[in-house]
Backbone as numpy.savetxt, mean C-alpha at the origin, in Angstrom:
# Nx Ny Nz CAx CAy CAz Cx Cy Cz
15.22 6.82 -17.17 15.80 5.84 -16.22 17.39 6.09 -15.94
17.71 5.99 -14.86 19.19 6.23 -14.40 19.92 4.92 -14.37
20.49 4.51 -15.45 21.14 3.15 -15.58 22.60 3.29 -15.72
23.29 2.37 -14.96 24.85 2.27 -14.95 25.20 0.92 -14.78
26.37 0.68 -15.58 26.97 -0.83 -15.22 28.20 -0.46 -14.35
28.20 -1.27 -13.35 29.30 -1.24 -12.32 30.21 -2.41 -12.27
31.36 -2.33 -12.95 32.31 -3.42 -13.01 32.90 -3.64 -11.57
33.02 -4.96 -11.22 33.40 -5.50 -9.98 34.33 -6.64 -10.08
35.28 -6.77 -9.29 36.26 -7.86 -9.57 35.55 -9.26 -9.29
36.32 -10.43 -9.97 35.45 -11.67 -9.83 35.23 -12.11 -8.28
36.27 -11.79 -7.42 36.04 -12.27 -6.02 34.77 -11.54 -5.27
34.22 -10.54 -5.87 33.13 -9.92 -5.43 31.92 -10.69 -5.79
30.95 -10.91 -4.66 29.88 -11.81 -4.83 28.63 -11.14 -4.14
27.64 -11.92 -4.03 26.34 -11.37 -3.47 26.46 -11.08 -1.76
27.63 -11.57 -1.38 27.77 -11.41 0.04 28.15 -10.04 0.45
28.46 -9.24 -0.58 29.00 -7.85 -0.38 27.52 -7.06 -0.27
26.84 -7.40 0.74 25.53 -6.71 1.09 25.64 -5.14 1.29
26.73 -4.68 1.80 26.95 -3.28 2.08 26.85 -2.54 0.90
27.52 -3.02 -0.32 27.47 -2.29 -1.57 26.07 -2.24 -2.09
25.22 -3.46 -2.02 24.03 -3.62 -2.70 23.04 -2.59 -1.70
23.18 -2.76 -0.43 22.18 -1.89 0.38 22.49 -0.40 0.08
23.87 0.10 0.03 24.20 1.42 -0.23 23.53 1.93 -1.61
23.61 1.03 -2.64 23.08 1.45 -3.96 21.56 1.46 -3.88
21.03 0.40 -3.18 19.62 0.38 -3.14 18.82 1.57 -2.46
19.61 2.02 -1.28 18.85 3.08 -0.51 19.46 4.48 -0.68
20.31 4.74 -1.71 20.88 6.07 -2.13 19.55 6.85 -2.27
19.62 8.23 -1.56 18.32 8.97 -1.83 18.21 9.45 -3.29
16.95 9.70 -3.56 16.57 10.21 -4.99 16.60 11.86 -4.95
17.32 12.37 -5.80 17.25 13.92 -5.96 16.40 14.00 -7.34
14.98 14.25 -7.22 14.16 14.22 -8.29 14.43 15.40 -9.28
15.10 16.37 -8.69 15.35 17.53 -9.41 16.55 17.25 -10.40
17.32 16.28 -10.34 18.46 16.03 -11.06 18.51 14.59 -11.61
17.82 13.65 -11.13 17.82 12.17 -11.67 16.50 11.70 -11.70
16.26 10.60 -12.49 15.06 9.99 -12.71 14.80 9.19 -11.39
13.32 9.01 -11.32 13.01 8.16 -10.12 13.00 6.90 -10.19
13.88 6.22 -11.29 14.13 4.73 -11.45 15.53 4.57 -11.64
16.25 3.91 -10.69 17.69 3.68 -10.81 17.98 2.25 -11.03
18.78 1.94 -11.78 19.27 0.54 -12.06 20.73 0.56 -12.09
21.31 -0.48 -11.25 22.73 -0.72 -11.25 22.87 -2.20 -11.65
23.69 -2.31 -12.63 24.13 -3.85 -12.99 25.73 -4.05 -12.61
25.79 -4.89 -11.78 27.09 -5.28 -11.32 27.65 -6.40 -12.12
28.71 -6.04 -12.86 29.08 -7.13 -13.86 30.64 -7.60 -13.30
30.85 -8.76 -13.65 32.30 -9.29 -13.16 32.26 -10.40 -12.13
31.23 -10.66 -11.09 31.24 -11.66 -10.15 31.35 -12.93 -10.81
32.09 -13.89 -10.20 32.10 -15.26 -10.59 30.85 -15.86 -10.79
29.78 -15.67 -9.86 28.65 -16.35 -9.96 27.47 -15.71 -11.00
28.04 -14.65 -11.72 27.08 -13.90 -12.76 26.80 -12.47 -12.20
26.22 -11.76 -13.15 25.91 -10.45 -12.86 24.91 -10.12 -11.75
24.80 -9.15 -11.10 23.74 -8.76 -9.88 23.10 -7.37 -10.30
21.82 -7.41 -10.55 21.20 -6.17 -10.70 20.50 -5.67 -9.68
20.67 -4.33 -9.25 19.72 -3.64 -8.23 18.84 -2.71 -8.79
17.49 -2.76 -8.44 16.70 -1.77 -9.14 16.08 -1.14 -7.80
16.13 0.32 -8.00 15.59 1.17 -6.93 14.62 2.10 -7.47
13.35 2.37 -6.85 12.30 3.09 -7.43 11.92 4.08 -6.32
11.54 5.33 -6.68 10.89 6.17 -5.71 9.55 5.70 -5.64
8.98 5.93 -4.49 7.66 5.56 -4.23 6.66 6.36 -5.00
7.11 7.47 -5.70 6.16 8.19 -6.47 5.79 7.41 -7.77
6.59 6.47 -8.07 6.13 5.89 -9.47 5.87 4.34 -9.21
5.89 3.86 -7.92 5.69 2.45 -7.78 4.94 2.02 -6.48
4.28 1.01 -6.52 3.88 0.45 -5.03 4.17 -1.00 -4.98
3.88 -1.77 -3.85 4.24 -3.24 -3.76 3.73 -4.02 -4.83
2.52 -3.76 -5.20 2.02 -4.76 -6.36 2.78 -4.49 -7.52
3.13 -3.25 -7.89 3.87 -3.03 -9.05 5.31 -3.70 -9.00
5.85 -3.58 -7.84 7.15 -4.42 -7.70 7.26 -5.80 -7.86
6.08 -6.54 -7.50 5.93 -7.85 -7.77 5.54 -8.05 -9.37
4.94 -7.28 -10.05 4.60 -7.32 -11.36 5.94 -7.11 -12.24
6.64 -6.04 -11.68 7.99 -5.66 -12.46 8.99 -6.93 -12.42
9.09 -7.70 -11.04 10.05 -8.89 -11.12 9.42 -9.86 -12.02
8.23 -10.09 -12.03 7.58 -11.17 -12.92 7.95 -10.76 -14.38
7.82 -9.51 -14.78 8.18 -9.05 -16.18 9.64 -9.31 -16.41
10.45 -8.94 -15.58 11.81 -9.16 -15.79 12.13 -10.63 -15.90
11.55 -11.56 -15.24 11.63 -12.99 -15.46 11.26 -13.34 -16.81
10.18 -12.82 -17.26 9.48 -13.29 -18.71 10.52 -12.64 -19.70
10.83 -11.54 -19.62 11.81 -10.91 -20.58 13.00 -11.54 -20.81
13.64 -12.02 -19.65 14.97 -12.53 -19.44 14.71 -14.02 -20.22
13.72 -14.68 -19.90 13.52 -15.97 -20.52 13.25 -15.74 -21.97
12.63 -14.89 -22.46 12.36 -14.57 -23.88 13.69 -14.20 -24.57
14.32 -13.39 -23.98 15.72 -13.05 -24.51 16.52 -14.31 -24.50
16.62 -15.21 -23.71 17.38 -16.25 -23.65 16.88 -17.46 -24.69
15.70 -17.43 -24.87 15.00 -18.42 -25.79 14.75 -18.03 -27.23
14.44 -16.69 -27.35 14.06 -16.13 -28.71 12.57 -16.25 -28.77
12.01 -16.48 -27.82 10.43 -16.34 -27.79 9.93 -15.00 -27.62
8.87 -14.74 -28.05 8.00 -13.47 -28.05 7.62 -13.09 -26.65
7.95 -12.25 -25.85 7.39 -11.91 -24.50 5.96 -11.19 -24.71
5.25 -11.59 -23.59 3.90 -10.97 -23.31 4.06 -9.76 -22.49
3.63 -8.54 -22.86 3.62 -7.43 -22.00 2.21 -6.87 -22.11
1.86 -6.13 -21.09 0.45 -5.53 -21.06 0.16 -4.59 -22.08
-0.97 -4.55 -22.56 -1.40 -3.66 -23.59 -1.66 -2.37 -23.21
-1.87 -2.05 -21.84 -2.16 -0.72 -21.49 -0.86 -0.26 -20.51
-0.88 1.04 -20.40 0.08 1.72 -19.73 -0.38 2.58 -18.47
0.37 3.20 -17.65 -0.12 3.87 -16.63 -0.86 5.36 -17.19
-0.38 5.70 -18.28 -1.14 6.88 -18.90 -2.62 6.65 -19.06
-2.82 5.27 -19.55 -4.19 4.94 -19.65 -5.07 5.08 -18.36
-4.34 4.49 -17.40 -4.93 4.51 -16.01 -5.22 5.79 -15.49
-4.30 6.85 -15.83 -4.38 8.20 -15.39 -5.66 8.90 -15.95
-5.74 8.61 -17.40 -6.88 9.20 -18.17 -8.08 8.67 -17.62
-8.22 7.44 -17.30 -9.46 6.76 -16.95 -9.80 7.35 -15.52
-8.93 7.50 -14.64 -9.19 8.18 -13.35 -9.77 9.38 -13.40
-9.06 10.37 -14.30 -9.58 11.63 -14.44 -10.87 11.62 -14.88
-11.13 10.85 -15.87 -12.58 10.84 -16.54 -13.51 10.28 -15.41
-13.18 9.48 -14.64 -14.06 8.94 -13.67 -14.42 9.98 -12.60
-13.43 10.71 -12.16 -13.49 11.74 -11.23 -14.42 12.92 -11.69
-14.51 13.18 -13.01 -15.39 14.03 -13.58 -16.71 13.80 -13.94
-17.07 12.52 -13.85 -18.22 11.61 -14.06 -19.18 11.87 -12.87
-20.50 11.57 -13.04 -21.51 11.61 -11.91 -21.04 10.69 -10.79
-20.44 9.38 -11.32 -20.00 8.48 -10.32 -18.90 9.09 -9.34
-17.91 9.69 -9.93 -17.00 10.49 -9.13 -17.54 11.45 -8.16
-18.58 12.19 -8.57 -19.19 13.23 -7.80 -19.98 12.56 -6.56
-20.65 11.38 -6.89 -21.43 10.64 -5.81 -20.40 10.12 -4.75
-19.23 9.57 -5.14 -18.23 9.02 -4.25 -17.72 10.14 -3.54
-17.36 11.33 -3.94 -16.80 12.43 -3.19 -17.74 12.85 -2.15
-19.09 12.89 -2.67 -20.14 13.34 -1.77 -20.22 12.33 -0.54
-20.04 11.04 -0.82 -20.22 9.95 0.33 -18.99 10.37 1.26
-17.70 10.60 0.92 -16.78 10.76 1.78 -16.95 12.13 2.65
-17.49 13.05 1.95 -17.77 14.44 2.71 -18.77 14.15 3.83
-19.89 13.42 3.56 -20.82 13.07 4.62 -20.25 12.21 5.59
-19.26 11.35 5.34 -18.72 10.27 6.24 -17.65 11.01 7.11
-16.99 12.10 6.69 -15.98 12.66 7.49 -16.28 13.98 7.98
-17.69 14.46 7.95 -18.31 15.54 8.60 -19.20 15.29 9.75
-19.00 15.80 10.90 -17.69 16.34 11.22 -16.59 15.50 11.21
-15.37 16.02 11.35 -14.19 15.12 11.24 -14.01 14.29 12.34
-13.40 13.20 12.31 -13.02 12.39 13.50 -12.07 13.02 14.53
-12.24 12.78 15.73 -11.36 13.28 16.78 -9.86 12.91 16.48
-8.96 13.78 16.84 -7.37 13.38 16.60 -6.93 12.11 17.17
-6.15 11.36 16.54 -5.63 10.05 17.05 -4.57 10.40 17.89
-4.79 10.83 19.20 -3.96 11.13 20.32 -3.37 9.84 20.93
-2.53 8.90 20.37 -2.14 7.81 20.94 -1.06 8.13 21.93
-1.20 7.30 23.07 -0.12 7.55 24.15 1.06 7.00 23.61
2.23 7.91 23.83 3.60 7.46 23.36 4.56 7.33 24.47
5.71 6.69 24.25 6.70 6.69 25.38 7.48 7.82 25.48
7.40 8.67 24.44 8.01 9.92 24.52 7.39 10.98 23.73
7.71 12.36 24.10 7.11 13.38 23.19 7.47 13.30 21.71
6.46 13.57 20.90 6.75 13.59 19.48 7.27 14.79 19.08
8.28 14.69 18.19 8.93 15.96 17.59 8.12 16.88 16.92
8.34 18.16 16.97 7.52 18.97 16.35 7.49 18.83 14.68
8.78 18.55 14.19 8.80 18.11 12.91 8.92 16.59 12.59
8.10 15.96 12.09 8.16 14.67 11.93 9.31 14.18 10.80
10.14 13.31 11.22 11.23 12.95 10.30 11.32 11.43 9.76
10.10 10.71 9.94 9.93 9.60 9.57 11.05 8.48 9.98
11.42 8.79 11.32 12.54 7.86 11.76 12.08 6.97 12.93
10.86 6.46 12.82 10.21 5.44 13.79 10.73 4.11 13.52
10.76 3.27 14.62 11.15 2.06 14.46 10.01 0.99 13.99
10.35 -0.20 13.70 9.48 -1.21 13.21 9.45 -2.24 14.26
8.22 -2.78 14.67 7.89 -3.82 15.60 7.10 -4.88 14.87
7.79 -6.06 14.58 7.03 -7.18 13.91 6.50 -8.16 14.99
5.28 -8.43 14.77 4.68 -9.50 15.56 3.94 -10.49 14.63
4.19 -11.63 14.64 3.70 -12.65 13.85 2.70 -13.53 14.50
1.52 -13.68 13.84 0.42 -14.68 14.34 0.92 -16.00 14.14
0.74 -16.75 15.20 0.97 -18.26 15.23 0.18 -18.92 14.08
0.62 -20.07 13.61 -0.29 -20.75 12.49 -1.69 -21.18 13.16
-1.78 -21.41 14.30 -3.06 -21.71 15.02 -3.91 -20.72 15.13
-3.43 -19.36 15.58 -4.10 -18.22 15.66 -4.58 -17.58 14.34
-3.72 -17.75 13.30 -4.07 -17.39 11.95 -5.23 -18.28 11.45
-5.15 -19.62 11.75 -6.21 -20.44 11.33 -7.49 -20.11 11.98
-7.40 -19.71 13.30 -8.70 -19.29 14.06 -9.15 -18.03 13.53
-8.42 -17.05 13.18 -8.78 -15.92 12.51 -9.67 -16.20 11.15
-9.09 -16.99 10.17 -9.78 -17.40 9.02 -11.18 -18.17 9.44
-11.19 -19.10 10.22 -12.28 -19.70 10.66 -13.40 -18.91 11.20
-13.04 -18.03 12.05 -14.19 -16.90 12.65 -14.67 -16.06 11.49
-13.87 -15.61 10.60 -14.23 -14.75 9.67 -15.09 -15.65 8.81
-14.75 -16.71 8.26 -15.66 -17.54 7.45 -17.07 -17.87 8.19
-17.02 -18.16 9.53 -18.24 -18.41 10.16 -19.18 -17.24 10.28
-18.64 -15.88 10.28 -19.39 -14.86 10.46 -19.60 -14.10 9.24
-19.29 -14.60 8.05 -19.54 -14.23 6.76 -18.79 -12.96 6.40
-17.58 -12.78 6.93 -16.89 -11.63 6.59 -15.45 -12.11 6.22
-14.45 -11.31 6.05 -13.00 -11.68 5.71 -12.05 -11.63 6.93
-10.99 -12.17 6.81 -9.81 -12.12 7.81 -9.44 -10.61 8.03
-9.44 -9.83 6.80 -9.06 -8.50 6.98 -10.04 -7.66 7.71
-11.30 -7.75 7.45 -12.31 -7.11 8.24 -12.26 -7.35 9.75
-11.99 -8.75 10.04 -11.85 -9.14 11.29 -10.82 -8.51 12.01
-9.70 -8.42 11.43 -8.41 -7.78 12.12 -8.61 -6.25 12.17
-9.42 -5.74 11.24 -9.74 -4.31 11.24 -10.66 -4.00 12.49
-11.41 -4.71 12.62 -12.31 -4.78 13.88 -11.54 -4.64 15.12
-10.63 -5.65 15.21 -9.78 -5.92 16.47 -8.90 -4.62 16.61
-8.52 -4.11 15.40 -7.71 -2.82 15.51 -8.58 -1.60 16.15
-9.72 -1.69 15.67 -10.37 -0.44 16.33 -10.70 -0.64 17.75
-10.89 -1.82 18.16 -10.93 -2.08 19.60 -9.71 -1.75 20.30
-8.55 -2.13 19.69 -7.21 -1.81 20.37 -7.27 -0.16 20.47
-7.64 0.50 19.28 -7.46 1.91 19.57 -8.32 2.55 20.51
-9.58 1.98 20.77 -10.41 2.32 21.77 -9.72 2.08 23.22
-9.28 1.07 23.43 -8.45 0.71 24.61 -7.51 1.61 24.91
-6.79 2.08 23.89 -5.69 3.12 24.14 -6.02 4.55 24.36
-7.11 4.95 23.60 -7.52 6.41 23.60 -8.84 6.61 24.46
-9.69 5.55 24.57 -10.81 5.74 25.26 -12.06 6.37 24.54
-11.72 6.58 23.39 -12.72 7.22 22.41 -13.43 6.16 21.66
-14.83 6.32 21.46 -15.59 5.55 20.68 -15.59 5.62 19.30
-15.19 6.88 18.92 -15.18 7.33 17.52 -13.76 7.15 17.03
-13.56 6.31 16.09 -12.04 6.01 15.72 -12.21 5.77 14.21
-10.93 6.20 13.62 -10.76 6.24 12.18 -9.46 5.68 11.83
-9.29 5.00 10.80 -7.88 4.66 10.24 -7.91 4.64 8.61
-6.70 4.68 8.10 -6.58 4.58 6.71 -6.54 3.11 6.34
-7.26 2.82 5.17 -7.10 1.28 4.60 -6.55 1.52 3.25
-5.42 0.99 3.10 -4.76 0.89 1.76 -5.30 -0.01 0.89
-5.67 0.33 -0.29 -6.48 -0.50 -1.38 -5.46 -0.52 -2.58
-5.59 -1.66 -3.21 -4.82 -1.82 -4.50 -5.23 -0.91 -5.63
-6.54 -0.58 -5.69 -7.20 0.51 -6.67 -6.74 -0.12 -8.06
-7.02 -1.51 -8.18 -6.90 -2.33 -9.54 -8.00 -2.98 -9.79
-9.35 -2.55 -9.63 -10.48 -3.16 -9.83 -10.77 -3.43 -11.42
-10.20 -2.63 -12.14 -10.21 -2.84 -13.60 -9.20 -3.89 -14.08
-9.58 -5.04 -14.71 -8.58 -6.05 -15.06 -7.66 -5.73 -15.96
-7.81 -4.55 -16.92 -6.70 -4.19 -17.88 -5.65 -3.41 -17.17
-5.81 -3.13 -15.77 -4.77 -2.45 -15.27 -4.04 -3.27 -14.09
-4.46 -4.61 -14.10 -3.85 -5.45 -13.09 -2.39 -5.70 -13.15
-1.73 -5.74 -14.39 -0.53 -5.86 -14.65 0.40 -4.66 -15.15
-0.23 -3.36 -14.88 0.48 -2.13 -15.43 1.27 -1.70 -14.11
2.43 -1.19 -14.42 3.37 -0.64 -13.54 2.95 0.75 -13.14
3.09 1.13 -11.88 2.98 2.71 -11.50 2.48 2.54 -10.19
2.23 3.79 -9.54 1.70 4.04 -8.28 0.08 4.01 -8.41
-0.48 2.84 -7.77 -1.92 2.79 -7.85 -2.72 2.84 -6.54
-1.79 2.50 -5.60 -2.35 2.45 -4.20 -3.07 3.60 -3.84
-4.40 3.39 -3.33 -5.13 4.58 -2.81 -5.51 4.06 -1.26
-5.74 5.23 -0.46 -6.10 5.02 0.85 -7.58 5.69 1.09
-8.36 4.97 1.75 -9.64 5.48 2.22 -9.86 5.41 3.71
-10.59 6.31 4.19 -10.78 6.32 5.81 -11.81 5.24 6.13
-11.39 4.49 7.11 -12.56 3.66 7.64 -12.89 4.07 9.05
-14.11 4.60 9.20 -14.52 5.16 10.56 -15.45 4.46 11.23
-15.51 4.28 12.53 -16.34 3.55 13.27 -16.73 4.18 14.50
-17.98 4.25 14.79 -18.33 4.97 16.03 -19.08 3.73 16.95
-18.39 3.52 18.00 -18.79 2.39 18.82 -19.99 2.69 19.90
-20.75 1.87 20.25 -21.69 2.03 21.46 -21.27 1.33 22.63
-21.74 2.08 23.77 -21.04 1.41 24.96 -21.41 -0.01 25.25
-22.70 -0.46 24.80 -23.10 -1.73 25.03 -22.89 -2.71 23.94
-22.15 -2.34 22.87 -21.94 -2.90 21.64 -21.19 -4.28 21.77
-21.63 -5.46 21.28 -20.80 -6.73 21.29 -19.93 -6.64 20.12
-18.90 -7.53 20.22 -17.97 -7.47 19.12 -18.54 -8.04 17.75
-19.50 -8.96 17.93 -20.35 -9.49 16.65 -20.85 -8.34 15.96
-21.64 -7.39 16.81 -22.20 -6.12 16.15 -21.20 -5.40 15.59
-20.13 -4.99 16.28 -19.06 -4.18 15.83 -18.55 -4.75 14.49
-18.15 -6.04 14.49 -17.77 -6.82 13.29 -18.63 -6.60 12.02
-19.88 -6.53 12.24 -21.02 -6.48 11.19 -20.70 -5.09 10.69
-20.67 -4.05 11.67 -20.76 -2.67 11.24 -19.36 -2.41 10.59
-18.08 -2.90 10.94 -16.85 -2.82 10.29 -16.81 -3.22 8.93
-17.60 -4.58 8.78 -17.61 -5.10 7.28 -18.45 -4.31 6.55
-19.66 -3.78 6.83 -20.51 -3.05 5.95 -19.92 -1.63 5.64
-19.19 -1.15 6.72 -18.45 0.26 6.37 -17.40 0.02 5.41
-16.61 -1.09 5.57 -15.49 -1.33 4.71 -16.04 -1.56 3.25
-17.03 -2.22 3.10 -17.59 -2.53 1.69 -18.00 -1.04 1.16
-18.61 -0.41 1.96 -19.01 1.07 1.51 -18.03 1.91 1.02
-16.79 1.70 1.78 -15.71 2.63 1.45 -15.01 2.23 0.26
-14.90 0.91 0.13 -14.15 0.22 -1.07 -15.00 0.55 -2.30
-16.34 0.60 -2.21 -17.04 0.98 -3.29 -17.02 2.37 -3.88
-16.58 3.24 -2.90 -16.26 4.73 -3.15 -14.90 5.03 -3.05
-14.04 4.01 -3.25 -12.55 4.14 -3.25 -11.80 4.77 -4.24
-12.47 5.44 -5.23 -11.85 6.10 -6.39 -11.46 7.43 -6.04
-11.85 8.07 -4.90 -11.52 9.37 -4.46 -10.12 9.32 -3.98
-9.25 10.29 -4.32 -7.89 10.46 -3.83 -7.96 11.28 -2.57
-6.72 11.27 -1.75 -6.76 12.13 -0.69 -6.52 13.53 -1.24
-6.05 13.84 -2.33 -6.02 15.23 -2.93 -7.34 15.88 -2.94
-8.15 14.98 -3.57 -9.58 15.28 -3.83 -10.21 15.54 -2.58
-10.05 14.69 -1.51 -10.56 14.85 -0.26 -10.07 16.12 0.45
-8.74 16.40 0.24 -8.42 17.66 0.92 -8.91 18.94 0.52
-9.36 18.90 -0.78 -9.95 20.06 -1.31 -11.25 20.37 -0.94
-12.08 19.41 -0.39 -13.41 19.63 0.09 -13.30 19.73 1.62
-12.44 18.99 2.18 -12.46 18.96 3.74 -11.24 19.60 4.26
-11.37 19.77 5.73 -10.12 20.36 6.40 -9.16 19.33 6.28
-7.84 19.61 5.99 -6.85 18.71 5.81 -6.59 17.70 7.11
-7.04 18.26 8.27 -7.05 17.36 9.46 -7.83 16.18 9.30
-9.01 16.32 8.39 -9.84 15.09 8.38 -9.20 14.00 7.51
-8.17 14.31 6.86 -7.25 13.27 6.02 -6.11 12.78 6.92
-5.93 13.25 8.08 -4.75 12.80 8.90 -4.54 11.43 9.07
-5.83 10.65 9.22 -5.90 9.16 9.57 -5.14 8.52 8.36
-5.17 8.99 7.17 -4.45 8.33 6.08 -2.99 8.38 6.16
-2.54 9.19 7.17 -1.05 9.49 7.07 -0.52 8.81 8.52
-1.41 8.69 9.57 -0.89 8.36 10.83 -1.32 6.86 11.18
-2.44 6.68 10.87 -3.01 5.31 11.26 -3.49 4.52 9.97
-2.84 3.51 9.89 -3.34 2.76 8.61 -3.11 1.21 8.67
-3.98 0.49 8.02 -3.82 -0.99 7.92 -3.92 -1.49 6.46
-3.20 -2.68 6.19 -3.33 -3.04 4.85 -2.98 -4.56 4.93
-3.51 -5.19 3.77 -3.25 -6.61 3.68 -2.69 -7.01 2.35
-1.67 -7.65 2.47 -0.84 -7.94 1.29 -1.39 -9.19 0.53
-2.07 -8.91 -0.72 -2.59 -9.95 -1.46 -1.97 -10.23 -2.81
-0.81 -9.52 -3.14 -0.03 -9.56 -4.14 0.54 -11.02 -4.22
0.43 -11.69 -5.45 0.86 -12.96 -5.62 2.38 -12.95 -6.11
3.16 -13.82 -5.22 4.62 -13.72 -5.55 5.24 -15.04 -5.33
4.41 -16.14 -5.31 4.84 -17.51 -5.10 5.68 -17.72 -6.28
5.32 -17.37 -7.56 5.96 -17.99 -8.66 7.27 -17.27 -8.85
7.63 -16.30 -8.03 8.95 -15.73 -8.12 9.96 -16.42 -7.13
9.68 -17.24 -6.42 10.61 -17.95 -5.44 11.39 -18.95 -6.22
């Protein structure tokens, strides 16, 4: 861990966002420094401020929520003298379990499922853009945020409940329809991010657990949305049941282009609990 104490004058406070942002987003040089950087700003009149930065190599969103909760538990234990609770398992345990699973018959069955599902591979996701894409992608795209109104969100939940599916599956079906509208293709595929924490002993372990699976749908010209939703739900459940296969394992068996959907088109649902941190 790259840890440093940064003394600041008493007049410095949390409004100095430029200092915090600069510290948080300083690039990682993994050849020289650890992928975990902690800066403790001491001296402000309102109390110390700690900035924790992690490379995505070692963390995911779920782990960030767990880490914040553990910091709160440890701080409270240090203040009161109580014994803190920490998980009995670590990421090394998860890695060993994952390797054993991949080498077991279940891992072979899951890999075979994806080979069948992605052979032949889906057509390229040639979405129309407002300008030509650069030859070398630099990850400098912008972010467009669109919030569903409370009434629309309620309607999504109600429709999902009435059709025996989930809001995520319903929104995923709508996403496939949107892709069809833009590309004109009936065969579409997107990456679905999963928490990959189905085993309870790994629920509170820190590390990069997130895994992506390909969700592929082939629409019929006269297919109704209800029928599409049923197909999306069934395919989603099948994919999640075989979700232990990593993109690296897939790339070894398939052309790398078959895994492009995990990098270019993806959808996810945030289910991490963070209410207790507010």
